[in-house]
C-alpha positions as CSV (number, residue, x, y, z in Angstrom):
1,X,0.0,0.0,0.0
2,X,2.8,2.4,0.8
3,X,4.3,1.8,-2.7
4,X,1.6,4.2,-4.0
5,X,2.6,7.8,-4.3
6,X,-1.1,8.8,-3.7
7,X,-1.1,6.9,-0.4
8,X,2.2,8.4,0.7
9,X,1.2,11.9,-0.2
10,X,-2.1,11.4,1.7
11,X,-0.3,10.0,4.8
12,X,2.3,12.8,4.8
13,X,-0.4,15.4,4.4
14,X,-2.5,13.9,7.2
15,X,0.5,13.6,9.5
16,X,1.5,17.2,8.9
17,X,-2.0,18.4,9.3
18,X,-2.5,16.4,12.5
19,X,0.7,17.8,13.9
20,X,-0.4,21.3,13.2
21,X,-3.9,20.7,14.6
22,X,-2.5,19.2,17.8
23,X,-0.1,22.1,18.3
24,X,-2.9,24.5,17.6
25,X,-5.2,22.7,20.1
26,X,-2.6,22.6,22.8
27,X,-1.7,26.3,22.3
28,X,-5.3,27.3,22.2
29,X,-6.1,25.2,25.3
30,X,-3.4,26.8,27.5
31,X,-3.9,30.2,26.1
32,X,-7.6,30.0,27.0
33,X,-6.8,28.6,30.4
34,X,-4.3,31.4,31.1
35,X,-6.9,34.0,30.0
36,X,-9.5,32.5,32.3
37,X,-7.1,32.6,35.2
38,X,-6.3,36.2,34.6
39,X,-9.9,37.1,34.2
40,X,-10.7,35.3,37.5
41,X,-8.0,37.1,39.4
42,X,-9.1,40.4,38.0
43,X,-12.7,39.7,38.8
44,X,-11.9,38.7,42.4
45,X,-9.9,41.9,42.9
46,X,-12.7,44.1,41.4
47,X,-15.3,42.3,43.5
48,X,-13.2,42.9,46.6
49,X,-12.8,46.6,45.8
50,X,-16.6,46.9,45.3
51,X,-17.2,45.0,48.5
52,X,-14.9,47.3,50.5
53,X,-16.6,50.4,49.1
54,X,-20.1,49.1,50.0
55,X,-18.8,47.9,53.4
56,X,-17.5,51.4,54.3
57,X,-20.6,53.1,53.2
58,X,-22.7,50.8,55.3
59,X,-20.3,51.0,58.3
60,X,-20.8,54.8,58.4
61,X,-24.5,54.2,59.0
62,X,-24.1,51.5,61.7
63,X,-23.4,51.9,65.4
64,X,-22.9,49.6,68.3
65,X,-20.6,46.6,68.9
66,X,-22.0,44.7,65.8
67,X,-21.5,47.5,63.4
68,X,-18.7,45.8,61.5
69,X,-20.6,42.5,61.3
70,X,-23.9,44.2,60.2
71,X,-22.1,46.3,57.6
72,X,-20.3,43.2,56.3
73,X,-23.5,41.3,56.1
74,X,-25.3,44.0,54.1
75,X,-22.3,44.2,51.7
76,X,-22.3,40.4,51.2
77,X,-26.0,40.5,50.3
78,X,-25.3,43.1,47.6
79,X,-22.2,41.4,46.2
80,X,-22.7,37.7,46.5
81,X,-22.8,35.4,43.5
82,X,-23.4,31.7,43.1
83,X,-20.2,29.6,43.5
84,X,-18.6,32.7,45.2
85,X,-17.8,32.9,49.0
86,X,-17.0,36.1,50.9
87,X,-15.5,36.1,54.4
88,X,-14.5,38.9,56.7
89,X,-11.9,38.0,59.4
90,X,-11.2,40.0,62.5
91,X,-7.6,41.0,63.6
92,X,-7.3,37.6,65.3
93,X,-8.1,35.9,62.0
94,X,-11.4,34.6,63.2
95,X,-14.4,34.5,60.9
96,X,-16.4,37.6,61.6
97,X,-18.9,37.1,58.9
98,X,-19.2,34.9,55.8
99,X,-21.6,34.5,52.9
100,X,-22.1,30.9,53.9
101,X,-24.3,32.2,56.7
102,X,-26.6,33.8,54.3
103,X,-29.5,32.1,52.5
104,X,-28.5,30.5,49.2
105,X,-29.3,32.2,46.0
106,X,-30.3,29.0,44.3
107,X,-29.2,25.5,43.7
108,X,-25.4,25.2,43.5
109,X,-23.4,22.8,41.4
110,X,-21.3,21.8,44.4
111,X,-21.6,21.7,48.2
112,X,-19.6,24.3,50.1
113,X,-19.1,24.1,53.9
114,X,-17.3,26.1,56.6
115,X,-14.4,23.6,56.6
116,X,-13.2,25.7,53.7
117,X,-11.8,28.3,56.2
118,X,-9.9,25.8,58.3
119,X,-7.5,24.6,55.6
120,X,-3.8,25.4,55.8
121,X,-3.8,27.1,52.5
122,X,-6.6,29.4,53.6
123,X,-4.7,30.3,56.8
124,X,-1.5,30.9,54.8
125,X,-3.3,33.2,52.4
126,X,-4.8,35.2,55.3
127,X,-1.3,35.5,56.9
128,X,0.2,36.6,53.6
129,X,-2.5,39.3,53.2
130,X,-1.8,40.5,56.7
131,X,1.9,41.1,55.8
132,X,1.1,42.5,52.4
133,X,-1.7,44.7,51.0
134,X,-3.2,41.7,49.1
135,X,-2.6,38.1,48.2
136,X,-3.8,35.5,45.7
137,X,-3.8,31.7,46.0
138,X,-5.6,28.4,45.6
139,X,-7.6,27.0,48.4
140,X,-8.8,23.4,48.4
141,X,-12.5,22.7,48.8
142,X,-15.6,21.7,46.9
143,X,-15.0,19.6,43.8
144,X,-12.0,21.4,42.2
145,X,-10.9,24.0,44.8
146,X,-11.2,27.7,44.9
147,X,-9.3,30.7,43.7
148,X,-9.0,33.1,46.6
149,X,-8.1,36.8,46.9
150,X,-7.4,38.4,50.3
151,X,-6.7,42.0,51.3
152,X,-6.6,44.1,54.4
153,X,-9.7,46.1,55.2
154,X,-9.3,48.8,57.9
155,X,-12.5,49.3,60.0
156,X,-13.2,50.8,63.4
157,X,-9.5,51.5,64.0
158,X,-8.7,47.9,63.4
159,X,-7.4,45.8,60.4
160,X,-9.8,43.3,59.2
161,X,-9.2,40.9,56.4
162,X,-11.5,40.4,53.4
163,X,-11.3,37.1,51.5
164,X,-13.2,36.5,48.3
165,X,-13.2,32.9,47.0
166,X,-14.5,31.7,43.6
167,X,-15.1,28.0,42.8
168,X,-12.9,26.6,40.0
169,X,-15.4,23.9,39.2
170,X,-17.2,25.9,36.4
171,X,-13.8,26.7,34.8
172,X,-12.7,23.1,35.0
173,X,-16.0,22.0,33.4
174,X,-15.5,24.5,30.6
175,X,-11.9,23.4,30.0
176,X,-13.0,19.8,29.9
177,X,-15.6,20.6,27.3
178,X,-13.0,22.4,25.2
179,X,-10.6,19.4,25.6
180,X,-13.4,17.0,24.6
181,X,-14.2,19.1,21.6
182,X,-10.7,19.0,20.4
183,X,-10.5,15.2,21.1
184,X,-13.3,14.4,18.6
185,X,-12.9,17.4,16.3
186,X,-9.3,16.7,15.4
187,X,-9.8,13.1,14.4
188,X,-12.8,14.0,12.3
189,X,-10.9,16.8,10.6
190,X,-8.0,14.4,9.9
191,X,-10.4,11.8,8.5
192,X,-12.1,14.4,6.2
193,X,-8.7,15.9,5.2
194,X,-7.3,12.4,4.5
195,X,-10.2,11.4,2.3
196,X,-10.1,14.8,0.5
197,X,-6.3,14.7,0.2
198,X,-6.4,11.2,-1.3
199,X,-8.9,12.1,-4.0
200,X,-7.0,15.3,-4.7
201,X,-3.8,13.4,-5.0
202,X,-5.5,10.8,-7.2
203,X,-6.9,13.4,-9.5
204,X,-3.6,15.3,-9.6
205,X,-1.5,12.2,-10.4
206,X,-4.0,10.8,-12.9
207,X,-2.0,12.3,-15.8
208,X,1.1,10.6,-14.4
209,X,-0.7,7.2,-14.3
210,X,-1.9,7.8,-17.9
211,X,1.6,8.6,-19.0
212,X,3.0,5.5,-17.3
213,X,0.4,3.4,-19.0
214,X,1.3,4.9,-22.4
215,X,5.0,4.5,-21.7
216,X,4.6,0.8,-20.9
217,X,3.2,0.2,-24.3
218,X,6.1,1.8,-26.0
219,X,9.1,-0.1,-27.4
220,X,11.7,0.0,-30.1
221,X,9.0,-0.6,-32.8
222,X,6.7,2.2,-31.8
223,X,9.0,4.9,-30.7
224,X,7.1,7.3,-32.9
225,X,4.3,7.3,-30.4
226,X,4.1,10.3,-28.1
227,X,2.5,11.0,-24.7
228,X,-0.6,13.1,-24.7
229,X,-0.1,16.6,-23.2
230,X,-3.2,18.1,-21.6
231,X,-1.6,21.3,-20.3
232,X,2.0,22.2,-21.3
233,X,2.1,25.0,-18.7
234,X,1.9,22.9,-15.6
235,X,4.6,20.6,-14.1
236,X,3.1,17.4,-15.4
237,X,2.7,18.9,-18.9
238,X,6.4,19.9,-18.8
239,X,7.3,16.4,-17.7
240,X,5.3,14.9,-20.6
241,X,6.9,17.3,-23.1
242,X,10.4,16.4,-21.8
243,X,9.6,12.7,-22.1
244,X,8.4,13.3,-25.6
245,X,11.6,15.1,-26.4
246,X,13.5,12.2,-25.0
247,X,11.5,9.7,-27.1
248,X,12.3,11.9,-30.2
249,X,16.0,11.7,-29.4
250,X,15.8,8.0,-28.8
251,X,13.9,7.5,-32.1
252,X,16.6,9.3,-34.0
253,X,19.3,7.4,-32.2
254,X,17.6,4.1,-33.0
255,X,17.1,5.1,-36.6
256,X,20.7,6.1,-36.9
257,X,21.8,2.9,-35.3
258,X,19.6,0.8,-37.5
259,X,20.9,2.6,-40.6
260,X,24.5,2.4,-39.3
261,X,24.2,-1.4,-38.8
262,X,22.5,-1.9,-42.2
263,X,25.1,0.3,-44.0
264,X,28.0,-1.4,-42.2
265,X,26.7,-4.8,-43.1
266,X,26.3,-3.7,-46.7
267,X,29.8,-2.2,-46.8
268,X,31.4,-5.2,-45.2
269,X,29.4,-7.7,-47.4
270,X,31.0,-6.4,-50.6
271,X,34.7,-7.0,-49.9
272,X,33.9,-10.2,-48.1
273,X,31.9,-11.4,-51.2
274,X,34.8,-10.4,-53.4
275,X,37.3,-12.3,-51.3
276,X,35.2,-15.3,-51.1
277,X,34.4,-15.3,-54.9
278,X,38.0,-14.9,-56.0
279,X,39.1,-17.6,-53.6
280,X,36.5,-20.0,-54.8
281,X,37.3,-19.3,-58.5
282,X,41.0,-19.8,-57.9
283,X,40.5,-23.1,-56.0
284,X,38.1,-24.4,-58.6
285,X,40.9,-24.7,-61.1
286,X,44.1,-26.1,-59.5
287,X,46.2,-25.7,-62.7
288,X,46.3,-22.0,-63.4
289,X,49.1,-19.8,-64.7
290,X,51.1,-17.9,-62.2
291,X,49.9,-14.6,-63.7
292,X,46.3,-15.4,-62.8
293,X,47.4,-16.3,-59.2
294,X,49.2,-13.0,-58.9
295,X,46.1,-11.1,-60.2
296,X,43.9,-12.9,-57.7
297,X,46.3,-12.2,-54.9
298,X,46.4,-8.5,-55.9
299,X,42.6,-8.4,-55.8
300,X,42.6,-10.2,-52.4
301,X,45.1,-7.7,-51.1
302,X,43.2,-4.6,-52.2
303,X,39.9,-5.9,-50.8
304,X,41.5,-6.9,-47.5
305,X,43.0,-3.5,-47.2
306,X,39.6,-1.9,-47.9
307,X,38.0,-4.2,-45.4
308,X,40.7,-3.4,-42.8
309,X,40.2,0.3,-43.4
310,X,36.4,0.0,-42.9
311,X,36.9,-1.9,-39.7
312,X,39.4,0.6,-38.5
313,X,37.0,3.5,-39.3
314,X,34.2,1.8,-37.5
315,X,36.3,1.1,-34.5
316,X,37.4,4.8,-34.4
317,X,33.8,6.0,-34.6
318,X,32.6,3.5,-32.0
319,X,35.3,4.6,-29.5
320,X,34.5,8.3,-30.3
321,X,30.8,7.8,-29.6
322,X,31.7,6.1,-26.3
323,X,34.1,8.9,-25.4
324,X,36.9,6.4,-25.0
325,X,39.2,7.6,-27.8
326,X,42.4,9.0,-26.2
327,X,43.4,12.4,-27.4
328,X,47.1,13.4,-27.0
329,X,47.6,17.1,-27.1
330,X,51.0,18.5,-28.2
331,X,52.3,21.9,-29.3
332,X,52.5,22.1,-33.1
333,X,52.3,24.4,-36.0
334,X,49.2,24.0,-38.1
335,X,51.0,25.5,-41.2
336,X,53.7,22.8,-41.1
337,X,51.2,20.1,-40.6
338,X,49.1,21.3,-43.5
339,X,52.1,21.5,-45.8
340,X,53.2,18.0,-44.8
341,X,49.8,16.5,-45.4
342,X,49.6,18.3,-48.8
343,X,52.9,16.8,-49.8
344,X,51.7,13.3,-48.9
345,X,48.6,13.7,-51.0
346,X,50.5,14.6,-54.1
347,X,50.9,10.9,-55.1
348,X,47.1,10.5,-55.1
349,X,46.7,13.6,-57.2
350,X,49.4,12.7,-59.8
351,X,47.7,9.4,-60.7
352,X,44.6,11.4,-61.8
353,X,46.6,14.4,-63.2
354,X,45.0,16.7,-60.6
355,X,46.7,19.9,-59.7
356,X,47.2,20.6,-56.0
357,X,47.5,24.2,-54.8
358,X,47.8,25.8,-51.4
359,X,47.6,29.2,-49.6
360,X,49.0,28.6,-46.1
361,X,49.8,31.4,-43.7
362,X,53.0,31.0,-41.8
363,X,53.4,30.7,-38.0
364,X,50.1,29.1,-36.9
365,X,50.8,27.6,-33.5
366,X,48.2,25.2,-32.1
367,X,47.8,23.0,-29.0
368,X,46.0,19.8,-30.4
369,X,46.3,16.1,-31.2
370,X,48.6,16.0,-34.2
371,X,47.7,12.5,-35.4
372,X,44.0,13.3,-35.5
373,X,44.4,16.6,-37.2
374,X,46.6,14.9,-39.8
375,X,43.9,12.3,-40.4
376,X,41.2,15.0,-40.7
377,X,43.2,16.8,-43.4
378,X,44.1,13.6,-45.3
379,X,40.4,12.6,-45.3
380,X,39.4,16.0,-46.7
381,X,42.1,15.9,-49.4
382,X,41.4,12.3,-50.2
383,X,37.7,13.0,-50.5
384,X,38.4,16.0,-52.8
385,X,40.8,14.1,-55.0
386,X,38.4,11.1,-55.4
387,X,35.5,13.3,-56.6
388,X,37.5,15.6,-58.8
389,X,37.8,14.6,-62.5
390,X,41.1,14.3,-64.3
391,X,42.9,17.6,-64.9
392,X,41.0,19.2,-62.1
393,X,42.3,21.3,-59.2
394,X,42.2,20.7,-55.5
395,X,43.4,23.6,-53.2
396,X,44.2,23.8,-49.5
397,X,43.9,27.1,-47.6
398,X,45.0,27.6,-44.0
399,X,44.8,31.0,-42.3
400,X,44.0,32.7,-39.1
401,X,40.8,34.7,-38.7
402,X,40.3,36.3,-35.3
403,X,40.5,33.7,-32.6
404,X,40.2,30.7,-34.9
405,X,42.1,28.9,-37.6
406,X,40.2,28.4,-40.9
407,X,41.2,25.3,-43.0
408,X,39.5,25.0,-46.3
409,X,39.7,22.2,-49.0
410,X,38.2,23.1,-52.4
411,X,37.8,20.8,-55.4
412,X,36.5,21.3,-58.9
413,X,34.2,18.3,-58.9
414,X,30.5,18.1,-59.9
415,X,29.3,19.3,-56.5
416,X,26.7,17.9,-54.2
417,X,22.9,18.3,-54.8
418,X,21.1,20.6,-52.4
419,X,18.9,17.9,-51.2
420,X,21.9,15.8,-50.2
421,X,24.0,18.4,-48.6
422,X,22.4,18.0,-45.1
423,X,23.3,14.3,-45.1
424,X,26.9,14.5,-46.4
425,X,28.4,14.0,-42.9
426,X,26.2,10.9,-42.2
427,X,28.0,7.7,-41.9
428,X,28.1,5.5,-45.0
429,X,26.5,8.2,-47.0
430,X,27.9,8.7,-50.5
431,X,26.3,10.7,-53.4
432,X,27.7,8.2,-55.9
433,X,25.2,9.1,-58.6
434,X,26.3,12.7,-58.7
435,X,29.9,12.5,-57.7
436,X,31.5,10.0,-60.1
437,X,34.8,8.4,-59.4
438,X,37.5,7.2,-61.6
439,X,37.1,3.8,-63.2
440,X,38.5,1.1,-61.1
441,X,38.6,3.1,-57.9
442,X,36.9,1.2,-55.2
443,X,36.6,4.3,-53.0
444,X,35.9,4.4,-49.3
445,X,32.9,3.4,-47.2
446,X,31.5,6.9,-46.6
447,X,33.1,7.3,-43.2
448,X,35.8,9.8,-44.0
449,X,33.7,12.9,-43.6
450,X,32.1,11.6,-40.4
451,X,35.5,11.0,-38.8
452,X,36.8,14.4,-40.0
453,X,33.8,16.1,-38.4
454,X,34.2,14.2,-35.1
455,X,37.9,15.2,-35.0
456,X,37.0,18.9,-35.5
457,X,34.4,18.7,-32.8
458,X,36.8,16.9,-30.4
459,X,39.0,20.0,-30.7
460,X,36.0,22.2,-29.9
461,X,35.7,23.3,-33.5
462,X,33.5,22.4,-36.4
463,X,33.6,21.1,-39.9
464,X,31.1,22.5,-42.5
465,X,30.3,22.2,-46.1
466,X,30.5,25.9,-46.9
467,X,30.0,25.8,-50.7
468,X,28.9,23.3,-53.3
469,X,27.6,23.7,-56.8
470,X,28.4,22.4,-60.3
471,X,31.8,24.1,-60.2
472,X,32.9,22.3,-57.1
473,X,32.7,22.0,-53.3
474,X,34.5,23.5,-50.3
475,X,34.8,21.9,-46.9
476,X,35.9,24.2,-44.1
477,X,37.2,23.4,-40.6
478,X,37.1,26.0,-37.9
479,X,39.6,25.4,-35.0
480,X,40.0,27.6,-31.9
481,X,43.4,29.2,-31.5
482,X,43.7,28.5,-27.8
483,X,43.9,25.2,-26.0
484,X,41.2,23.1,-27.7
485,X,41.7,19.4,-26.9
486,X,39.1,18.0,-24.5
């Protein structure tokens, strides 16, 4: 059950809400109790002051030995309340008059007797009032005790003591009612909040469940399917959009992988078929002239070299895709490297009577992987020579522009159609129908430009087809001047 996000959200929401409600209830309970205590103490002091005022007014009209007692009795009649006891003590702390001696106002919720005045707490309160102007304290008695206020009350040249007591039973009952209310209100609130929170969580997570159901039905064969997005502006909509973007990238990766595997199989099948065919033809006739054997061996050598080159290129691209190709950076001069590569490519150009030209600026220092840059330039020159007809021209330009080096290889071949220019850097892609090769040239596997572009990107640069029409094509590599190997 706890495996469900909806259940966990509901539980966490209920726990947090319950904690907040309990804290609120405890705080409210003690705050209300403190407020009641303060109001009780203030009420007792005000009642005592009113009693003293009435007492002195009545005492001025009384004469004789019982004047104090009679004045106290009249004041008690005017200021007595239910569950309230008033007592007047003489200087010897004896009860002179108490409201318990008067007729009751009505049925009381508890029974109050004169034993209330004989407790130690009552005597201590009276003694404290004698030493100070007034005193407050709790006195046991009745059901839940009394809150008592005592003060000195001068009369007839003597110091009497007035004690006003209020039963705490009504307060206790009210606080118990408040506590009981919290005890049943909080669980009901939590129950209702939990039910509501569960349905809200269920409704909020319903799109997630729908997306999960759709995602479970997706596989390599139906990566073109996409999640439905109800609202792209909320968090779940953004999640669905991100997932759809991921599916789109995966679909492209799967498509490239399928095409790569198919093209690799096709490219490898041709040299293997040639090797097998030539071997079988040679073995079918044991008695053959030596010249035929030499011709067969030459074919086998050429095809094996082509097969080895394809495998090496595939291995290079595989390691590059996995980020495992080690790049060794050294300090070099790009102008010297370009001149050396151009010199090595002359043998390829001479066989097709192609003219090589160059425009290389001097002093072009660079921090890069020399072997990879050499391979990139050779691939570009080899590609240009292969697709340039006899008596054509291939030029190499190398110069500094701002904070980058620009290396361009231009040929005078037939160019690349506009609809194929976007795919020219794809692996195994060759526009054979438009870029003819010399007769008898087996060519490459369509991996040279892919490797060249990866080398440029590995140096934080880029390789682009900057120009292509019927007069020829230009491939340009842009390399940063500063440290670039990553």
